[in-house]
mmCIF file of the N, C-alpha and C atoms, coordinates in Angstrom:
data_MODEL
# 
_entry.id   MODEL 
# 
loop_
_atom_site.group_PDB 
_atom_site.id 
_atom_site.type_symbol 
_atom_site.label_atom_id 
_atom_site.label_alt_id 
_atom_site.label_comp_id 
_atom_site.label_asym_id 
_atom_site.label_entity_id 
_atom_site.label_seq_id 
_atom_site.pdbx_PDB_ins_code 
_atom_site.Cartn_x 
_atom_site.Cartn_y 
_atom_site.Cartn_z 
_atom_site.occupancy 
_atom_site.B_iso_or_equiv 
_atom_site.pdbx_formal_charge 
_atom_site.auth_seq_id 
_atom_site.auth_comp_id 
_atom_site.auth_asym_id 
_atom_site.auth_atom_id 
_atom_site.pdbx_PDB_model_num 
ATOM 1   N N  . MET A 1 1  ? 0.844   -1.191 -0.002  1.00 0.00 ? 1  MET A N  1 
ATOM 2   C CA . MET A 1 1  ? 0.016   0.001  -0.013  1.00 0.00 ? 1  MET A CA 1 
ATOM 3   C C  . MET A 1 1  ? 0.897   1.233  0.004   1.00 0.00 ? 1  MET A C  1 
ATOM 4   N N  . ASP A 1 2  ? 0.453   2.229  -0.641  1.00 0.00 ? 2  ASP A N  1 
ATOM 5   C CA . ASP A 1 2  ? 1.160   3.496  -0.716  1.00 0.00 ? 2  ASP A CA 1 
ATOM 6   C C  . ASP A 1 2  ? 1.412   4.033  0.719   1.00 0.00 ? 2  ASP A C  1 
ATOM 7   N N  . LYS A 1 3  ? 2.621   4.607  0.877   1.00 0.00 ? 3  LYS A N  1 
ATOM 8   C CA . LYS A 1 3  ? 3.013   5.130  2.173   1.00 0.00 ? 3  LYS A CA 1 
ATOM 9   C C  . LYS A 1 3  ? 2.034   6.178  2.733   1.00 0.00 ? 3  LYS A C  1 
ATOM 10  N N  . LEU A 1 4  ? 1.525   7.018  1.886   1.00 0.00 ? 4  LEU A N  1 
ATOM 11  C CA . LEU A 1 4  ? 0.568   8.062  2.310   1.00 0.00 ? 4  LEU A CA 1 
ATOM 12  C C  . LEU A 1 4  ? -0.725  7.432  2.790   1.00 0.00 ? 4  LEU A C  1 
ATOM 13  N N  . LEU A 1 5  ? -1.179  6.424  2.091   1.00 0.00 ? 5  LEU A N  1 
ATOM 14  C CA . LEU A 1 5  ? -2.425  5.721  2.520   1.00 0.00 ? 5  LEU A CA 1 
ATOM 15  C C  . LEU A 1 5  ? -2.205  4.945  3.843   1.00 0.00 ? 5  LEU A C  1 
ATOM 16  N N  . GLU A 1 6  ? -1.012  4.405  4.008   1.00 0.00 ? 6  GLU A N  1 
ATOM 17  C CA . GLU A 1 6  ? -0.687  3.731  5.292   1.00 0.00 ? 6  GLU A CA 1 
ATOM 18  C C  . GLU A 1 6  ? -0.723  4.744  6.429   1.00 0.00 ? 6  GLU A C  1 
ATOM 19  N N  . LEU A 1 7  ? -0.130  5.909  6.184   1.00 0.00 ? 7  LEU A N  1 
ATOM 20  C CA . LEU A 1 7  ? -0.130  6.978  7.208   1.00 0.00 ? 7  LEU A CA 1 
ATOM 21  C C  . LEU A 1 7  ? -1.579  7.363  7.551   1.00 0.00 ? 7  LEU A C  1 
ATOM 22  N N  . ALA A 1 8  ? -2.423  7.513  6.535   1.00 0.00 ? 8  ALA A N  1 
ATOM 23  C CA . ALA A 1 8  ? -3.808  7.871  6.757   1.00 0.00 ? 8  ALA A CA 1 
ATOM 24  C C  . ALA A 1 8  ? -4.504  6.839  7.625   1.00 0.00 ? 8  ALA A C  1 
ATOM 25  N N  . GLN A 1 9  ? -4.260  5.564  7.343   1.00 0.00 ? 9  GLN A N  1 
ATOM 26  C CA . GLN A 1 9  ? -4.879  4.477  8.173   1.00 0.00 ? 9  GLN A CA 1 
ATOM 27  C C  . GLN A 1 9  ? -4.321  4.533  9.570   1.00 0.00 ? 9  GLN A C  1 
ATOM 28  N N  . ASP A 1 10 ? -3.043  4.786  9.759   1.00 0.00 ? 10 ASP A N  1 
ATOM 29  C CA . ASP A 1 10 ? -2.434  4.868  11.090  1.00 0.00 ? 10 ASP A CA 1 
ATOM 30  C C  . ASP A 1 10 ? -3.061  6.034  11.891  1.00 0.00 ? 10 ASP A C  1 
ATOM 31  N N  . CYS A 1 11 ? -3.493  7.056  11.227  1.00 0.00 ? 11 CYS A N  1 
ATOM 32  C CA . CYS A 1 11 ? -4.102  8.222  11.887  1.00 0.00 ? 11 CYS A CA 1 
ATOM 33  C C  . CYS A 1 11 ? -5.559  8.003  12.216  1.00 0.00 ? 11 CYS A C  1 
ATOM 34  N N  . GLY A 1 12 ? -6.182  6.944  11.688  1.00 0.00 ? 12 GLY A N  1 
ATOM 35  C CA . GLY A 1 12 ? -7.542  6.633  12.008  1.00 0.00 ? 12 GLY A CA 1 
ATOM 36  C C  . GLY A 1 12 ? -8.528  6.797  10.841  1.00 0.00 ? 12 GLY A C  1 
ATOM 37  N N  . PHE A 1 13 ? -8.001  7.009  9.631   1.00 0.00 ? 13 PHE A N  1 
ATOM 38  C CA . PHE A 1 13 ? -8.868  7.093  8.481   1.00 0.00 ? 13 PHE A CA 1 
ATOM 39  C C  . PHE A 1 13 ? -9.224  5.712  7.986   1.00 0.00 ? 13 PHE A C  1 
ATOM 40  N N  . SER A 1 14 ? -10.367 5.582  7.352   1.00 0.00 ? 14 SER A N  1 
ATOM 41  C CA . SER A 1 14 ? -10.734 4.384  6.619   1.00 0.00 ? 14 SER A CA 1 
ATOM 42  C C  . SER A 1 14 ? -10.325 4.587  5.143   1.00 0.00 ? 14 SER A C  1 
ATOM 43  N N  . VAL A 1 15 ? -9.573  3.660  4.608   1.00 0.00 ? 15 VAL A N  1 
ATOM 44  C CA . VAL A 1 15 ? -9.107  3.721  3.219   1.00 0.00 ? 15 VAL A CA 1 
ATOM 45  C C  . VAL A 1 15 ? -9.750  2.565  2.474   1.00 0.00 ? 15 VAL A C  1 
ATOM 46  N N  . VAL A 1 16 ? -10.468 2.897  1.377   1.00 0.00 ? 16 VAL A N  1 
ATOM 47  C CA . VAL A 1 16 ? -11.166 1.896  0.615   1.00 0.00 ? 16 VAL A CA 1 
ATOM 48  C C  . VAL A 1 16 ? -10.692 1.971  -0.827  1.00 0.00 ? 16 VAL A C  1 
ATOM 49  N N  . LEU A 1 17 ? -10.368 0.817  -1.401  1.00 0.00 ? 17 LEU A N  1 
ATOM 50  C CA . LEU A 1 17 ? -10.035 0.753  -2.825  1.00 0.00 ? 17 LEU A CA 1 
ATOM 51  C C  . LEU A 1 17 ? -11.330 0.777  -3.622  1.00 0.00 ? 17 LEU A C  1 
ATOM 52  N N  . GLU A 1 18 ? -11.543 1.834  -4.340  1.00 0.00 ? 18 GLU A N  1 
ATOM 53  C CA . GLU A 1 18 ? -12.765 2.014  -5.112  1.00 0.00 ? 18 GLU A CA 1 
ATOM 54  C C  . GLU A 1 18 ? -12.679 1.327  -6.484  1.00 0.00 ? 18 GLU A C  1 
ATOM 55  N N  . GLY A 1 19 ? -11.487 1.290  -7.084  1.00 0.00 ? 19 GLY A N  1 
ATOM 56  C CA . GLY A 1 19 ? -11.369 0.658  -8.366  1.00 0.00 ? 19 GLY A CA 1 
ATOM 57  C C  . GLY A 1 19 ? -9.954  0.728  -8.894  1.00 0.00 ? 19 GLY A C  1 
ATOM 58  N N  . ARG A 1 20 ? -9.735  0.046  -9.955  1.00 0.00 ? 20 ARG A N  1 
ATOM 59  C CA . ARG A 1 20 ? -8.456  0.037  -10.653 1.00 0.00 ? 20 ARG A CA 1 
ATOM 60  C C  . ARG A 1 20 ? -8.649  0.027  -12.141 1.00 0.00 ? 20 ARG A C  1 
ATOM 61  N N  . ILE A 1 21 ? -7.965  0.941  -12.840 1.00 0.00 ? 21 ILE A N  1 
ATOM 62  C CA . ILE A 1 21 ? -7.980  0.982  -14.287 1.00 0.00 ? 21 ILE A CA 1 
ATOM 63  C C  . ILE A 1 21 ? -6.548  0.890  -14.702 1.00 0.00 ? 21 ILE A C  1 
ATOM 64  N N  . GLY A 1 22 ? -6.182  -0.226 -15.327 1.00 0.00 ? 22 GLY A N  1 
ATOM 65  C CA . GLY A 1 22 ? -4.795  -0.463 -15.674 1.00 0.00 ? 22 GLY A CA 1 
ATOM 66  C C  . GLY A 1 22 ? -3.948  -0.527 -14.418 1.00 0.00 ? 22 GLY A C  1 
ATOM 67  N N  . THR A 1 23 ? -2.931  0.350  -14.359 1.00 0.00 ? 23 THR A N  1 
ATOM 68  C CA . THR A 1 23 ? -2.100  0.366  -13.148 1.00 0.00 ? 23 THR A CA 1 
ATOM 69  C C  . THR A 1 23 ? -2.534  1.461  -12.164 1.00 0.00 ? 23 THR A C  1 
ATOM 70  N N  . GLN A 1 24 ? -3.535  2.285  -12.496 1.00 0.00 ? 24 GLN A N  1 
ATOM 71  C CA . GLN A 1 24 ? -3.975  3.362  -11.659 1.00 0.00 ? 24 GLN A CA 1 
ATOM 72  C C  . GLN A 1 24 ? -5.044  2.846  -10.666 1.00 0.00 ? 24 GLN A C  1 
ATOM 73  N N  . GLU A 1 25 ? -4.838  3.108  -9.365  1.00 0.00 ? 25 GLU A N  1 
ATOM 74  C CA . GLU A 1 25 ? -5.784  2.755  -8.337  1.00 0.00 ? 25 GLU A CA 1 
ATOM 75  C C  . GLU A 1 25 ? -6.524  4.002  -7.877  1.00 0.00 ? 25 GLU A C  1 
ATOM 76  N N  . TYR A 1 26 ? -7.789  3.847  -7.558  1.00 0.00 ? 26 TYR A N  1 
ATOM 77  C CA . TYR A 1 26 ? -8.655  4.937  -7.047  1.00 0.00 ? 26 TYR A CA 1 
ATOM 78  C C  . TYR A 1 26 ? -9.118  4.550  -5.676  1.00 0.00 ? 26 TYR A C  1 
ATOM 79  N N  . ASN A 1 27 ? -8.812  5.401  -4.691  1.00 0.00 ? 27 ASN A N  1 
ATOM 80  C CA . ASN A 1 27 ? -9.124  5.102  -3.300  1.00 0.00 ? 27 ASN A CA 1 
ATOM 81  C C  . ASN A 1 27 ? -10.004 6.217  -2.744  1.00 0.00 ? 27 ASN A C  1 
ATOM 82  N N  . SER A 1 28 ? -10.813 5.843  -1.729  1.00 0.00 ? 28 SER A N  1 
ATOM 83  C CA . SER A 1 28 ? -11.545 6.818  -0.930  1.00 0.00 ? 28 SER A CA 1 
ATOM 84  C C  . SER A 1 28 ? -10.986 6.808  0.466   1.00 0.00 ? 28 SER A C  1 
ATOM 85  N N  . VAL A 1 29 ? -10.842 7.972  1.061   1.00 0.00 ? 29 VAL A N  1 
ATOM 86  C CA . VAL A 1 29 ? -10.315 8.104  2.406   1.00 0.00 ? 29 VAL A CA 1 
ATOM 87  C C  . VAL A 1 29 ? -11.332 8.932  3.187   1.00 0.00 ? 29 VAL A C  1 
ATOM 88  N N  . SER A 1 30 ? -11.775 8.411  4.322   1.00 0.00 ? 30 SER A N  1 
ATOM 89  C CA . SER A 1 30 ? -12.711 9.147  5.168   1.00 0.00 ? 30 SER A CA 1 
ATOM 90  C C  . SER A 1 30 ? -12.437 8.854  6.625   1.00 0.00 ? 30 SER A C  1 
ATOM 91  N N  . GLY A 1 31 ? -12.836 9.803  7.482   1.00 0.00 ? 31 GLY A N  1 
ATOM 92  C CA . GLY A 1 31 ? -12.622 9.608  8.872   1.00 0.00 ? 31 GLY A CA 1 
ATOM 93  C C  . GLY A 1 31 ? -13.018 10.841 9.672   1.00 0.00 ? 31 GLY A C  1 
ATOM 94  N N  . PRO A 1 32 ? -12.829 10.743 11.003  1.00 0.00 ? 32 PRO A N  1 
ATOM 95  C CA . PRO A 1 32 ? -13.244 11.854 11.862  1.00 0.00 ? 32 PRO A CA 1 
ATOM 96  C C  . PRO A 1 32 ? -12.266 13.022 11.795  1.00 0.00 ? 32 PRO A C  1 
ATOM 97  N N  . LEU A 1 33 ? -12.695 14.131 12.254  1.00 0.00 ? 33 LEU A N  1 
ATOM 98  C CA . LEU A 1 33 ? -11.860 15.369 12.294  1.00 0.00 ? 33 LEU A CA 1 
ATOM 99  C C  . LEU A 1 33 ? -10.597 15.127 13.050  1.00 0.00 ? 33 LEU A C  1 
ATOM 100 N N  . GLN A 1 34 ? -10.623 14.357 14.125  1.00 0.00 ? 34 GLN A N  1 
ATOM 101 C CA . GLN A 1 34 ? -9.421  14.081 14.910  1.00 0.00 ? 34 GLN A CA 1 
ATOM 102 C C  . GLN A 1 34 ? -8.374  13.348 14.083  1.00 0.00 ? 34 GLN A C  1 
ATOM 103 N N  . ALA A 1 35 ? -8.780  12.494 13.173  1.00 0.00 ? 35 ALA A N  1 
ATOM 104 C CA . ALA A 1 35 ? -7.869  11.793 12.272  1.00 0.00 ? 35 ALA A CA 1 
ATOM 105 C C  . ALA A 1 35 ? -7.195  12.786 11.321  1.00 0.00 ? 35 ALA A C  1 
ATOM 106 N N  . LEU A 1 36 ? -7.995  13.735 10.833  1.00 0.00 ? 36 LEU A N  1 
ATOM 107 C CA . LEU A 1 36 ? -7.463  14.765 9.931   1.00 0.00 ? 36 LEU A CA 1 
ATOM 108 C C  . LEU A 1 36 ? -6.441  15.609 10.661  1.00 0.00 ? 36 LEU A C  1 
ATOM 109 N N  . GLU A 1 37 ? -6.755  16.007 11.922  1.00 0.00 ? 37 GLU A N  1 
ATOM 110 C CA . GLU A 1 37 ? -5.813  16.836 12.690  1.00 0.00 ? 37 GLU A CA 1 
ATOM 111 C C  . GLU A 1 37 ? -4.515  16.089 12.958  1.00 0.00 ? 37 GLU A C  1 
ATOM 112 N N  . LYS A 1 38 ? -4.618  14.802 13.280  1.00 0.00 ? 38 LYS A N  1 
ATOM 113 C CA . LYS A 1 38 ? -3.410  14.001 13.541  1.00 0.00 ? 38 LYS A CA 1 
ATOM 114 C C  . LYS A 1 38 ? -2.591  13.881 12.238  1.00 0.00 ? 38 LYS A C  1 
ATOM 115 N N  . PHE A 1 39 ? -3.245  13.605 11.137  1.00 0.00 ? 39 PHE A N  1 
ATOM 116 C CA . PHE A 1 39 ? -2.587  13.499 9.832   1.00 0.00 ? 39 PHE A CA 1 
ATOM 117 C C  . PHE A 1 39 ? -1.868  14.795 9.492   1.00 0.00 ? 39 PHE A C  1 
ATOM 118 N N  . ALA A 1 40 ? -2.577  15.901 9.650   1.00 0.00 ? 40 ALA A N  1 
ATOM 119 C CA . ALA A 1 40 ? -1.970  17.221 9.325   1.00 0.00 ? 40 ALA A CA 1 
ATOM 120 C C  . ALA A 1 40 ? -0.758  17.506 10.205  1.00 0.00 ? 40 ALA A C  1 
ATOM 121 N N  . GLU A 1 41 ? -0.817  17.158 11.457  1.00 0.00 ? 41 GLU A N  1 
ATOM 122 C CA . GLU A 1 41 ? 0.294   17.422 12.355  1.00 0.00 ? 41 GLU A CA 1 
ATOM 123 C C  . GLU A 1 41 ? 1.554   16.592 11.985  1.00 0.00 ? 41 GLU A C  1 
ATOM 124 N N  . ILE A 1 42 ? 1.311   15.347 11.586  1.00 0.00 ? 42 ILE A N  1 
ATOM 125 C CA . ILE A 1 42 ? 2.435   14.467 11.157  1.00 0.00 ? 42 ILE A CA 1 
ATOM 126 C C  . ILE A 1 42 ? 3.037   15.024 9.873   1.00 0.00 ? 42 ILE A C  1 
ATOM 127 N N  . ILE A 1 43 ? 2.217   15.459 8.916   1.00 0.00 ? 43 ILE A N  1 
ATOM 128 C CA . ILE A 1 43 ? 2.761   16.042 7.697   1.00 0.00 ? 43 ILE A CA 1 
ATOM 129 C C  . ILE A 1 43 ? 3.480   17.307 7.955   1.00 0.00 ? 43 ILE A C  1 
ATOM 130 N N  . ARG A 1 44 ? 2.980   18.175 8.877   1.00 0.00 ? 44 ARG A N  1 
ATOM 131 C CA . ARG A 1 44 ? 3.615   19.427 9.207   1.00 0.00 ? 44 ARG A CA 1 
ATOM 132 C C  . ARG A 1 44 ? 4.980   19.166 9.839   1.00 0.00 ? 44 ARG A C  1 
ATOM 133 N N  . GLU A 1 45 ? 5.050   18.215 10.762  1.00 0.00 ? 45 GLU A N  1 
ATOM 134 C CA . GLU A 1 45 ? 6.333   17.885 11.411  1.00 0.00 ? 45 GLU A CA 1 
ATOM 135 C C  . GLU A 1 45 ? 7.351   17.392 10.417  1.00 0.00 ? 45 GLU A C  1 
ATOM 136 N N  . ALA A 1 46 ? 6.902   16.545 9.478   1.00 0.00 ? 46 ALA A N  1 
ATOM 137 C CA . ALA A 1 46 ? 7.812   16.034 8.451   1.00 0.00 ? 46 ALA A CA 1 
ATOM 138 C C  . ALA A 1 46 ? 8.329   17.155 7.569   1.00 0.00 ? 46 ALA A C  1 
ATOM 139 N N  . ALA A 1 47 ? 7.440   18.066 7.211   1.00 0.00 ? 47 ALA A N  1 
ATOM 140 C CA . ALA A 1 47 ? 7.861   19.203 6.345   1.00 0.00 ? 47 ALA A CA 1 
ATOM 141 C C  . ALA A 1 47 ? 8.848   20.074 7.075   1.00 0.00 ? 47 ALA A C  1 
ATOM 142 N N  . LEU A 1 48 ? 8.620   20.316 8.375   1.00 0.00 ? 48 LEU A N  1 
ATOM 143 C CA . LEU A 1 48 ? 9.573   21.148 9.156   1.00 0.00 ? 48 LEU A CA 1 
ATOM 144 C C  . LEU A 1 48 ? 10.924  20.507 9.336   1.00 0.00 ? 48 LEU A C  1 
ATOM 145 N N  . GLN A 1 49 ? 10.936  19.170 9.370   1.00 0.00 ? 49 GLN A N  1 
ATOM 146 C CA . GLN A 1 49 ? 12.212  18.457 9.463   1.00 0.00 ? 49 GLN A CA 1 
ATOM 147 C C  . GLN A 1 49 ? 13.015  18.603 8.186   1.00 0.00 ? 49 GLN A C  1 
ATOM 148 N N  . GLU A 1 50 ? 12.317  18.596 7.070   1.00 0.00 ? 50 GLU A N  1 
ATOM 149 C CA . GLU A 1 50 ? 12.997  18.753 5.756   1.00 0.00 ? 50 GLU A CA 1 
ATOM 150 C C  . GLU A 1 50 ? 13.419  20.149 5.522   1.00 0.00 ? 50 GLU A C  1 
ATOM 151 N N  . HIS A 1 51 ? 12.581  21.110 5.917   1.00 0.00 ? 51 HIS A N  1 
ATOM 152 C CA . HIS A 1 51 ? 12.804  22.553 5.650   1.00 0.00 ? 51 HIS A CA 1 
ATOM 153 C C  . HIS A 1 51 ? 12.533  23.344 6.919   1.00 0.00 ? 51 HIS A C  1 
ATOM 154 N N  . PRO A 1 52 ? 13.479  23.327 7.842   1.00 0.00 ? 52 PRO A N  1 
ATOM 155 C CA . PRO A 1 52 ? 13.224  24.096 9.127   1.00 0.00 ? 52 PRO A CA 1 
ATOM 156 C C  . PRO A 1 52 ? 12.996  25.571 8.860   1.00 0.00 ? 52 PRO A C  1 
ATOM 157 N N  . ARG A 1 53 ? 12.151  26.169 9.659   1.00 0.00 ? 53 ARG A N  1 
ATOM 158 C CA . ARG A 1 53 ? 11.910  27.607 9.532   1.00 0.00 ? 53 ARG A CA 1 
ATOM 159 C C  . ARG A 1 53 ? 13.144  28.345 10.006  1.00 0.00 ? 53 ARG A C  1 
ATOM 160 N N  . LYS A 1 54 ? 13.476  29.412 9.347   1.00 0.00 ? 54 LYS A N  1 
ATOM 161 C CA . LYS A 1 54 ? 14.679  30.171 9.665   1.00 0.00 ? 54 LYS A CA 1 
ATOM 162 C C  . LYS A 1 54 ? 14.482  31.074 10.901  1.00 0.00 ? 54 LYS A C  1 
ATOM 163 N N  . ASP A 1 55 ? 13.225  31.403 11.232  1.00 0.00 ? 55 ASP A N  1 
ATOM 164 C CA . ASP A 1 55 ? 12.961  32.286 12.319  1.00 0.00 ? 55 ASP A CA 1 
ATOM 165 C C  . ASP A 1 55 ? 12.800  31.551 13.684  1.00 0.00 ? 55 ASP A C  1 
ATOM 166 N N  . GLU A 1 56 ? 12.964  30.253 13.715  1.00 0.00 ? 56 GLU A N  1 
ATOM 167 C CA . GLU A 1 56 ? 12.845  29.463 14.923  1.00 0.00 ? 56 GLU A CA 1 
ATOM 168 C C  . GLU A 1 56 ? 14.219  29.177 15.513  1.00 0.00 ? 56 GLU A C  1 
# 
């Protein structure tokens, strides 16, 4: 499974494979607001590790 989809599941989202056309997969991701907040915080922390803010 794609790393991003694994992360979404780890945060509490439900990930459903909707279909596949050739090699392209189509997924639906849904979940509670808390899962979105957790997902956003993990992405934010990863981005800051790659590109730290200069004013901190």
